[in-house]
C-alpha positions in Angstrom: -0.1 0.1 0.0 1.0 3.5 -0.8 0.4 4.6 2.8 2.8 2.0 4.2 5.4 3.3 1.8 5.0 6.8 3.0 5.0 5.6 6.6 8.3 3.5 6.1 10.0 6.7 4.5 8.8 8.9 7.5 6.4 10.9 5.4 3.7 10.5 8.0 1.4 13.1 7.2 1.3 11.9 3.6 0.6 8.5 4.8 -2.3 9.5 7.1 -3.7 11.4 4.0 -3.5 8.2 1.9 -4.9 5.9 4.7 -7.8 8.3 5.4 -8.8 8.4 1.7 -8.6 4.6 1.6 -10.7 4.3 4.7 -13.3 6.7 3.2 -13.6 4.3 0.2 -13.7 1.2 2.5 -14.4 1.9 6.0 -14.7 -1.9 7.1 -11.2 -2.7 6.0 -9.3 -3.8 9.2 -5.9 -3.6 7.6 -6.7 0.1 6.7 -7.8 0.9 10.2 -4.9 -0.9 11.7 -2.2 1.0 9.7 -4.0 4.3 10.2 -3.9 3.6 13.8 -0.1 2.9 13.8 0.4 6.1 11.6 -1.7 8.2 14.0 0.3 6.9 16.8 3.5 7.8 15.2 2.3 11.5 14.7 1.2 11.6 18.4 -2.5 11.7 17.5 -3.4 9.1 20.3 -7.0 9.7 20.4 -7.4 9.0 16.7 -5.0 6.0 17.0 -7.3 4.6 19.7 -10.4 5.1 17.5 -8.7 3.0 14.7 -7.5 0.5 17.1 -11.0 -0.1 18.4 -12.3 -0.6 14.9 -9.8 -3.3 14.6 -11.0 -5.0 17.8 -14.6 -4.5 16.9 -14.2 -6.0 13.3 -11.6 -8.6 13.8 -11.7 -9.4 17.3 -8.9 -9.5 19.7 -5.3 -8.9 18.8 -2.7 -8.8 21.4 -0.6 -6.1 19.7 -3.7 -3.9 19.3 -4.5 -4.2 23.0 -0.8 -3.1 23.7 -0.9 -0.3 21.4 -4.2 1.0 23.1 -2.4 0.7 26.5 0.5 2.8 25.2 -1.8 5.4 23.8 -3.8 5.9 27.0 -0.5 5.9 29.0 0.9 8.6 26.8 -2.5 10.4 27.2 -2.0 10.2 31.0 -5.3 8.3 31.1 -3.9 5.6 33.3 -7.0 4.0 34.5 -8.0 3.3 30.9 -4.5 2.1 30.1 -4.7 -0.5 33.2 -8.2 -1.6 31.9 -6.7 -2.6 28.6 -3.5 -4.1 30.2 -5.6 -6.2 32.5 -7.7 -7.5 29.6 -4.4 -8.3 27.8 -3.1 -10.2 30.8 -6.2 -12.2 30.9 -6.2 -13.2 27.4 -2.4 -13.8 27.2 -1.2 -14.9 30.5 1.7 -17.0 29.0 3.1 -13.6 27.5 4.6 -12.4 30.8 8.1 -12.5 29.5 7.8 -10.4 26.4 9.9 -7.4 26.5 7.4 -4.9 25.3 4.7 -6.1 27.6 7.1 -5.8 30.5 8.1 -2.3 29.8 4.4 -1.3 29.6 3.6 -3.2 32.9 6.5 -1.5 34.7 5.4 1.7 33.7 1.8 1.2 34.9 3.0 -0.3 38.2 5.0 2.6 38.8 1.9 4.8 38.5 -0.3 2.7 40.7 2.3 3.0 43.7 
């Protein structure tokens, strides 16, 4: 996809534009929603990223990486209760993932906030 080419090149605003156009044409496309979520995350537009990640969850079901992306977005927005809610959901669904590096980093951040 052209949007991913722009994103890989670091042309994030062009990527957003391409993904938004694609989403307008195909609003049910999970891949577009996911890629747009990633790109919004990279442009620090966390609310928009969350909206697109939630579309992925609604349309495709639970994806661990999407839940962790949502946790990170809420953390960066300083909405710690919401971040914890999604992290708990992830932990319930993927209890065997306790040793993953990214998950551990997110957990440490949230634990430091809770204490």
